[in-house]
C-alpha positions in Angstrom: 83.8 95.7 99.7 82.4 92.5 101.0 78.9 91.3 100.4 77.1 89.1 103.3 73.9 87.4 101.6 70.9 88.4 103.4 69.5 85.4 105.6 65.9 85.1 107.3 64.6 88.8 108.7 62.6 88.9 111.8 59.6 91.3 112.5 61.5 93.6 114.7 60.7 97.5 114.7 64.2 99.2 113.1 64.9 100.8 116.4 68.7 101.9 117.1 68.5 99.8 120.4 66.6 96.7 118.2 69.3 97.3 115.5 72.2 96.7 117.6 70.8 93.9 119.6 69.9 91.5 116.7 73.4 92.7 115.0 71.2 94.0 111.9 72.2 96.7 109.5 75.7 97.1 107.7 78.1 100.2 108.7 79.9 100.9 105.7 82.8 102.2 107.3 83.3 99.1 109.4 84.7 95.7 108.2 82.0 93.7 109.2 78.6 93.8 107.6 76.1 92.2 109.8 72.5 90.7 109.1 69.8 89.1 111.6 71.5 85.6 112.2 67.9 84.0 111.4 66.6 81.3 114.1 69.1 79.9 116.2 69.0 76.9 118.1 68.6 77.1 122.0 72.0 77.4 123.6 70.5 75.5 126.5 69.3 72.4 123.7 71.4 69.7 125.4 71.4 68.1 121.6 73.7 70.7 119.9 76.8 68.7 120.0 75.1 65.7 118.7 73.7 68.0 116.1 77.2 69.3 114.8 78.0 66.1 114.0 75.7 64.9 112.6 75.4 68.0 110.1 79.2 67.9 110.0 79.1 64.0 108.7 75.9 64.6 106.4 78.2 67.1 104.8 81.2 64.7 104.7 84.2 66.1 102.3 82.0 69.1 101.1 82.6 71.0 104.7 86.1 72.4 106.2 86.0 74.0 109.8 88.4 76.3 110.4 89.1 77.2 113.9 90.8 80.4 115.1 93.0 80.0 118.3 90.7 82.3 120.2 87.7 80.2 119.6 85.8 79.1 122.2 86.3 75.3 123.4 83.0 74.1 122.4 83.2 75.5 118.7 86.7 74.0 118.4 86.0 70.7 118.9 84.4 70.7 115.7 87.3 72.3 113.5 89.3 70.0 111.3 92.4 72.9 111.8 93.4 75.1 114.2 95.6 78.1 113.8 96.2 82.0 113.5 94.0 83.8 111.0 96.8 83.7 108.3 97.3 80.1 108.8 93.6 79.3 108.5 93.2 81.2 105.2 96.1 79.1 103.7 95.0 76.1 105.0 91.5 76.9 103.2 93.3 77.7 99.8 94.9 74.2 100.2 91.5 72.3 100.0 90.3 73.0 96.8 88.0 69.7 97.1 85.9 71.7 99.5 82.7 73.2 98.6 82.4 75.1 102.0 84.3 76.5 104.1 82.8 77.6 107.8 85.2 80.0 109.2 84.8 79.9 113.1 87.1 82.8 113.1 85.9 86.7 112.8 85.1 88.5 109.5 88.1 89.9 108.0 89.2 86.5 108.4 86.4 84.8 106.4 87.4 87.7 103.8 91.3 86.4 103.6 89.9 83.2 103.5 87.8 84.3 100.2 90.1 86.4 98.7 93.1 83.0 99.0 90.0 80.7 97.7 88.9 79.3 94.6 85.6 81.4 93.0 83.6 78.3 93.4 84.0 77.9 97.1 82.0 79.4 99.5 83.4 81.2 102.8 80.3 80.8 105.6 81.0 82.9 108.5 78.3 81.4 111.3 77.7 85.0 113.0 78.1 88.2 111.1 78.6 90.0 113.8 81.9 88.6 114.3 84.1 91.4 113.8 87.4 92.9 114.8 87.1 95.8 116.8 90.9 96.8 115.5 90.0 96.3 111.6 86.9 98.2 112.4 89.6 101.2 113.6 90.9 101.8 109.7 88.0 102.6 107.4 88.3 103.0 103.5 87.5 106.4 104.0 89.8 107.2 106.7 92.9 105.7 105.1 91.9 107.7 101.8 92.1 111.0 103.6 95.4 109.8 105.3 96.8 109.3 101.7 95.6 113.1 101.0 97.2 113.9 103.9 100.3 112.4 102.8 100.4 114.0 99.7 99.8 117.5 100.9 102.6 117.3 103.0 104.7 116.1 100.4 105.9 112.4 102.0 103.3 110.1 99.6 105.7 108.9 97.2 107.9 108.2 99.9 105.7 105.8 102.2 104.8 102.3 101.4 101.9 100.9 103.5 102.0 97.9 105.1 99.0 96.5 106.4 98.7 93.9 109.2 96.4 90.9 108.6 93.7 92.0 111.1 92.4 94.9 108.5 89.5 94.7 106.5 89.5 93.5 102.8 89.3 97.3 101.9 92.3 98.1 103.6 94.5 95.3 102.5 93.4 96.8 98.8 94.8 100.3 99.6 97.8 98.7 100.0 98.1 96.4 97.2 97.1 99.8 95.3 99.8 101.5 96.9 102.8 99.3 96.6 102.6 97.6 99.9 102.1 94.8 101.4 100.7 92.4 104.3 102.0 91.3 107.7 101.5 88.9 110.4 102.7 89.1 113.7 104.8 86.5 112.7 106.4 88.1 109.6 106.4 92.0 111.0 110.3 92.8 110.5 110.6 91.2 107.6 107.6 92.9 105.8 109.0 96.2 107.4 112.4 95.8 106.3 111.4 94.9 102.3 109.0 98.6 103.0 112.2 100.2 103.8 114.2 98.9 100.8 110.8 100.4 98.6 111.0 103.6 100.3 111.7 105.6 103.0 108.8 105.9 105.1 106.2 103.4 106.6 102.5 104.1 106.9 101.3 100.8 109.4 97.8 100.2 109.0 96.1 99.4 111.9 97.7 98.4 114.9 100.0 100.9 116.5 101.4 98.7 119.1 102.3 95.8 116.5 104.2 98.6 114.4 105.7 100.5 117.6 107.1 96.7 118.9 108.3 95.7 115.5 110.2 98.8 114.8 111.5 99.8 117.6 112.2 96.6 119.8 113.4 94.6 116.8 114.6 97.0 114.0 116.3 99.2 116.5 114.6 102.1 115.9 113.9 104.8 118.1 110.2 105.9 119.7 111.3 109.5 117.6 111.1 107.5 114.4 107.3 106.8 115.5 104.4 109.1 115.1 100.7 108.5 115.7 98.5 109.4 113.4 95.0 110.1 114.7 92.0 109.7 112.2 89.2 111.4 114.3 91.7 114.8 114.0 92.4 117.1 111.0 95.6 116.2 109.1 96.0 112.9 111.8 97.2 115.6 114.7 99.8 116.0 113.1 102.3 118.6 111.2 103.8 118.1 108.3 107.2 118.5 109.5 106.6 115.9 111.6 105.4 113.8 108.9 108.5 114.3 106.9 110.6 113.8 109.8 109.2 110.0 110.7 109.9 107.0 109.7 106.6 104.9 111.0 103.7 106.2 110.6 101.7 104.9 113.2 98.2 104.4 112.5 95.8 105.0 116.2 94.4 101.6 116.2 95.0 98.7 118.8 93.4 95.3 119.7 90.7 95.5 123.0 91.7 92.1 124.4 96.0 92.7 124.4 96.3 96.3 124.6 94.3 95.6 128.5 97.6 94.3 129.6 99.9 96.5 131.9 102.9 97.0 133.6 101.5 96.5 136.4 99.8 92.9 135.2 103.6 92.1 134.6 104.8 92.9 137.9 102.2 91.7 140.0 102.4 88.3 138.5 106.1 88.2 139.4 105.3 88.9 142.7 102.5 86.5 142.8 104.6 83.6 141.3 108.3 83.5 141.7 110.5 82.6 138.8 107.9 83.3 136.3 108.7 84.1 132.3 106.0 86.3 131.0 105.3 85.6 127.0 102.9 88.1 125.5 101.6 88.9 122.0 103.5 91.8 120.2 99.8 93.8 120.0 100.3 94.6 123.4 101.4 98.2 124.2 105.0 98.8 124.0 105.9 99.0 127.6 103.9 96.0 128.5 106.7 94.2 125.8 109.5 95.7 127.3 108.8 94.4 130.5 108.1 91.1 129.4 110.8 87.9 128.9 109.4 86.8 125.9 107.4 88.3 123.0 106.2 86.4 119.8 102.6 85.6 117.9 100.1 82.9 118.8 101.8 80.5 116.8 105.1 81.7 118.9 103.3 81.6 122.0 102.3 77.8 121.6 105.5 76.5 120.4 107.3 77.9 123.2 105.0 76.3 126.0 105.5 73.2 123.9 109.6 73.7 124.0 109.1 74.9 127.6 110.5 72.1 130.7 108.7 70.6 132.8 108.0 72.5 136.4 108.3 76.0 134.4 105.8 78.6 135.2 104.6 80.8 132.4 102.3 84.0 132.4 100.6 84.8 129.0 99.2 88.4 127.9 97.0 87.0 125.1 93.1 86.0 124.9 92.2 83.8 127.6 90.4 81.1 125.3 94.1 80.2 124.3 95.5 80.4 127.6 93.3 78.3 129.2 93.2 75.7 126.8 97.1 76.1 126.6 97.2 75.7 130.5 94.8 72.6 130.6 96.9 70.9 127.7 100.1 71.2 129.4 99.1 70.6 133.3 100.1 67.1 132.7 103.7 68.2 132.0 103.8 70.2 134.8 104.0 73.3 133.4 102.1 76.4 134.9 100.4 78.5 132.5 98.5 81.4 134.1 96.6 84.6 132.5 98.9 87.7 132.7 95.4 89.5 134.3 93.3 89.3 137.4 90.7 90.3 135.0 88.6 87.7 133.0 89.2 89.1 129.2 87.7 86.9 126.0 87.7 88.5 122.6 83.9 89.6 122.6 83.4 89.3 119.1 85.5 86.1 118.8 83.0 84.6 121.1 79.9 85.3 119.3 80.8 82.3 117.0 79.2 79.5 119.9 78.0 76.7 119.5 74.3 77.5 118.2 75.0 79.5 115.6 77.8 77.1 114.3 74.8 74.5 114.6 72.6 76.7 112.5 75.5 77.1 109.6 76.3 73.6 109.6 72.4 72.1 109.5 71.7 75.2 106.8 74.4 74.0 104.7 73.6 70.3 105.2 69.9 71.4 103.4 71.7 73.0 101.0 70.8 76.8 101.9 74.3 78.5 102.6 73.7 81.1 105.1 76.0 84.2 105.6 78.5 83.7 102.7 81.5 86.0 102.8 81.9 87.4 99.2 85.1 90.0 98.3 84.3 91.8 95.3 86.5 91.3 92.1 87.9 94.9 92.5 88.9 94.7 96.2 90.2 91.3 95.7 92.3 91.8 92.8 94.6 94.3 94.9 94.2 92.6 98.3 95.7 89.6 96.7 98.1 91.4 95.5 99.3 92.8 99.0 98.8 89.3 99.9 101.2 87.9 97.6 103.7 90.2 98.4 103.7 89.0 101.9 104.0 85.2 100.5 106.9 86.5 98.2 108.8 87.6 101.2 111.7 86.0 101.4 
């Protein structure tokens, strides 16, 4: 469980609509706890950039700002390092002299940073409403119920949980308690190979597409080896026989951004741009991955474009902020980079971290008033860290 420290409250009637608009209250079944964010600078304030610079300079080495690849340009310009969620958490752990870690990402990422950093370091999330819809699709209560279902089917002892980095601290802790490991989109194959050395089956949480694509595309399993556990149906919507026959028990979760890409998107871009290379993230649906030319993590996508020859053409299936940034970066090298889908699709929760929230967080820290601190309780941290350490020990 995570504690989000309260900040200044607003005098608003606690109607459901008001709570939704303000981002107040906490959902105990969700990976993101939210509180009213306090008084923010106006988004139209022309001095926001200078205010952010001034606050960051005042803090000096006391603050370390992490920026996920999917962040807005207005925020990413203030990041000391950029990367995917796990790289950033490790970068934070490598800076023990920083008193404050400001994580410009989403809630589960800040939790991971808190787990991997020292106890005296404070992890701050500029907007506590920046959650992750995928991580929210697997709650601790649902996963505990799933394990009961597996136990009743007589297969729990054969099952090793593998949880994607994009999960709450509670889910990582569940994974640690039950002998499992964490994975990223870069090392999912290695994590699954390790898991199958420990047991006969894998419960893969919470992204069904990464689990399916890794098992089928990278490890040679069949689609029939995979079953989909739906936490909203009795018994997950599966029979005991289906659970006994399955190798991969996939949780019914997905990324709201990557799940939007379709085979039609791939076909359309091939018609519009002859010779285009289609490069997608493994969180995309299986049929999209099968239709693409290249598949890989966010870091893989960046490295592939860095190595691409001048004059090459690329359609990228990942979050739009990153695709636009890459298109601008490589335009001078005559590399044509376009978004795979015609529909504009940002990660809405990642985009909650805007310049007003960042300025507010930095100025509050500079005034000695830490806000929106993310703390994982010791018991949860113990087992979540165990699962993360198993991943770090993978060959």
